[in-house]
C-alpha positions as CSV (number, residue, x, y, z in Angstrom):
1,M,9.3,7.6,-27.1
2,T,7.6,5.3,-24.9
3,R,6.4,6.9,-21.8
4,R,7.6,5.1,-18.5
5,R,5.1,3.3,-16.7
6,L,4.8,4.9,-13.0
7,P,6.2,2.0,-10.2
8,L,2.7,1.3,-8.5
9,E,4.7,-1.9,-8.3
10,K,7.2,-0.3,-6.0
11,V,4.7,1.3,-3.9
12,L,3.1,-2.0,-3.0
13,L,6.8,-4.0,-2.5
14,G,7.5,-0.6,-0.2
15,F,4.4,-1.5,1.9
16,L,5.1,-5.3,1.9
17,M,8.9,-4.6,3.2
18,Q,7.1,-4.2,6.5
19,G,5.2,-7.7,6.6
20,P,2.7,-9.5,4.7
21,L,-1.0,-8.0,3.9
22,H,-3.8,-8.7,1.9
23,G,-5.0,-6.5,-1.3
24,Y,-7.6,-4.8,0.7
25,D,-5.2,-3.4,3.2
26,L,-2.5,-2.6,0.7
27,H,-5.4,-0.9,-1.0
28,R,-6.4,1.2,2.1
29,R,-2.6,2.1,2.9
30,V,-2.2,3.2,-0.5
31,E,-5.2,5.4,-0.3
32,T,-4.6,6.9,3.4
33,E,-0.8,7.2,3.4
34,L,-0.3,8.2,-0.1
35,G,-3.8,9.5,-1.3
36,N,-2.3,12.8,-2.0
37,V,0.3,11.3,-4.6
38,W,-1.7,8.0,-5.6
39,R,-5.0,6.9,-6.9
40,M,-5.3,3.7,-7.6
41,G,-8.1,1.4,-7.8
42,M,-8.9,-2.2,-6.2
43,G,-8.5,-4.1,-9.4
44,H,-5.5,-2.3,-10.6
45,I,-3.8,-3.5,-7.3
46,Y,-4.7,-6.9,-7.4
47,N,-3.7,-7.0,-11.3
48,T,-0.1,-5.6,-10.2
49,L,0.3,-8.2,-7.2
50,K,-0.5,-10.8,-9.9
51,E,2.4,-9.4,-12.0
52,L,4.5,-9.4,-9.2
53,E,4.0,-12.8,-8.2
54,R,4.3,-13.9,-11.7
55,G,7.8,-11.7,-11.9
56,G,8.9,-13.4,-8.4
57,H,8.8,-10.1,-6.5
58,V,6.0,-11.5,-4.0
59,E,4.4,-14.9,-2.9
60,S,0.9,-15.3,-1.9
61,M,-1.0,-17.8,0.4
62,V,-4.6,-18.3,1.2
63,L,-5.7,-18.0,4.9
64,P,-8.9,-19.5,5.7
65,Q,-11.2,-17.2,8.0
66,E,-13.9,-18.7,10.1
67,N,-17.2,-18.0,9.1
68,R,-15.6,-15.4,6.4
69,P,-14.3,-16.1,3.0
70,S,-10.6,-17.2,2.8
71,R,-8.2,-14.3,2.1
72,K,-5.1,-14.3,0.1
73,V,-2.1,-13.0,1.5
74,Y,1.3,-11.5,-0.1
75,R,4.6,-11.4,1.1
76,I,7.6,-9.9,-0.4
77,T,10.5,-12.2,-1.5
78,P,14.4,-11.5,-1.4
79,E,14.1,-10.6,-5.4
80,G,10.9,-8.0,-4.5
81,K,13.1,-6.3,-1.6
82,R,16.1,-5.9,-4.0
83,S,13.9,-4.5,-6.7
84,F,12.3,-2.2,-4.4
85,L,15.6,-1.0,-2.4
86,T,17.1,-0.4,-5.7
87,W,14.3,1.6,-7.1
88,V,13.7,3.7,-3.9
89,R,17.5,4.8,-3.9
90,Q,17.6,5.9,-7.8
91,P,16.5,9.3,-8.7
92,V,13.4,9.6,-11.1
93,P,14.5,10.0,-14.6
94,A,11.7,12.1,-15.9
95,V,10.5,15.4,-14.5
96,R,7.1,14.5,-15.7
97,D,6.7,12.0,-13.1
98,M,8.8,13.5,-10.2
99,R,5.3,14.7,-8.6
100,V,4.1,10.9,-8.1
101,E,7.1,9.3,-7.6
102,F,9.6,11.0,-5.9
103,P,7.5,12.0,-2.7
104,A,6.5,8.1,-2.9
105,K,10.2,7.3,-2.5
106,L,10.4,10.0,0.4
107,Y,8.0,8.4,2.2
108,F,9.2,5.3,2.1
109,F,12.5,6.5,3.3
110,H,10.8,7.8,6.5
111,L,8.4,4.9,7.0
112,L,10.9,1.9,6.7
113,N,13.8,4.1,8.4
114,L,16.3,3.8,5.1
115,D,19.6,5.5,5.0
116,G,20.7,7.6,2.1
117,V,17.9,10.1,1.8
118,F,20.4,13.2,1.3
119,R,22.0,10.9,-1.5
120,L,18.7,10.5,-3.1
121,I,17.9,14.4,-2.9
122,A,21.4,15.2,-4.4
123,A,21.2,12.8,-7.1
124,Q,17.6,13.9,-8.1
125,E,19.2,17.5,-8.1
126,A,21.9,16.5,-10.1
127,A,19.9,14.8,-12.7
128,C,17.3,17.6,-12.7
129,R,20.5,20.1,-13.4
130,R,21.8,17.6,-16.1
131,R,18.2,17.8,-17.9
132,L,18.4,21.6,-17.7
133,E,21.9,22.1,-19.2
134,R,20.9,19.6,-22.2
135,M,17.8,21.9,-22.7
136,E,19.8,24.9,-22.6
137,K,22.2,24.0,-25.0
138,N,18.9,23.1,-27.1
139,A,17.4,26.5,-26.6
140,K,20.2,28.4,-28.2
141,R,18.4,27.6,-31.9
142,Y,15.2,29.3,-30.6
143,G,14.8,33.1,-31.5
144,R,12.8,35.3,-28.7
145,H,9.5,35.1,-30.7
146,D,9.6,31.5,-31.4
147,F,6.9,29.2,-30.2
148,N,9.6,26.6,-28.7
149,R,11.0,29.4,-27.1
150,L,7.7,29.6,-24.6
151,V,7.5,25.6,-24.4
152,F,11.3,25.6,-23.5
153,D,10.8,28.7,-20.7
154,F,8.0,26.3,-19.4
155,R,9.8,23.2,-19.1
156,R,12.8,25.2,-17.5
157,R,10.8,26.9,-14.7
158,Q,9.1,23.5,-14.1
159,I,12.5,21.9,-13.4
160,E,13.6,25.2,-11.5
161,A,10.7,24.4,-9.4
162,V,11.6,21.1,-8.8
163,L,15.1,22.2,-7.8
164,D,13.8,24.8,-5.2
165,W,11.3,22.1,-3.7
166,L,14.1,19.3,-3.5
167,A,16.3,21.9,-1.5
168,D,12.8,22.4,0.8
169,C,13.1,18.7,1.4
170,R,16.8,18.6,2.3
171,E,16.1,21.3,4.7
172,T,13.0,19.6,5.9
173,W,14.7,16.5,6.6
174,A,17.8,17.8,8.2
175,T,15.6,19.9,10.5
176,W,13.5,16.7,11.5
177,R,16.5,14.5,11.9
178,A,17.9,16.9,14.0
179,A,14.9,17.2,16.2
180,V,14.8,13.4,16.5
181,Q,18.4,13.3,17.6
182,K,17.9,15.7,20.2
183,G,14.9,13.8,21.4
184,N,12.3,16.5,20.7
185,A,10.6,14.7,18.0
186,H,9.6,11.2,17.4
187,E,10.4,9.7,14.0
188,S,6.8,9.8,13.2
189,Q,6.1,13.8,13.6
190,V,8.0,14.6,10.2
191,E,6.3,17.6,8.8
192,W,5.7,16.8,5.1
193,K,6.0,19.7,2.4
194,A,3.4,19.6,-0.5
195,A,4.3,17.5,-3.4
196,P,6.4,19.7,-6.4
197,P,5.0,21.5,-8.7
198,S,3.6,19.4,-11.8
């Protein structure tokens, strides 16, 4: 089975949903706003922007600057917006990718003030429970002293930890929303939990 590529392109599109940016600004935002989740070099970001442009998800234009080199600015296209919104609203398919991908999705729900975060959390919980059920069925063939039983127990505990963290996310988000609605907090004052256990 081929490992799914983590969607840096969706993260870049998420920042471009707020307006046009050049590559350096995108890199700075990934580092400062998602640095606990994503670590990407400038080269990787520029290569991803080229792929996005070839795929019709972003457009670029060169802006001349007085006494400085010209700067290439990227803007999201309608196709890029559709792609981003589809991604951000879908649960992460593989538990191993949760540590990086799901916190990024939560971040963009907050940053862009998107509706549907509770649906996303519920969908992710359902996906984790389905995975756990499939694993439980397969685990019946392992003996108590089988090495595969140890592996199963490890993976089961990972999924259970993710489910606990998702419950915390729902509670934190609900508390934050209630405070915003009562006027006791501004939307930028959400308290974020740590990334889920890996």
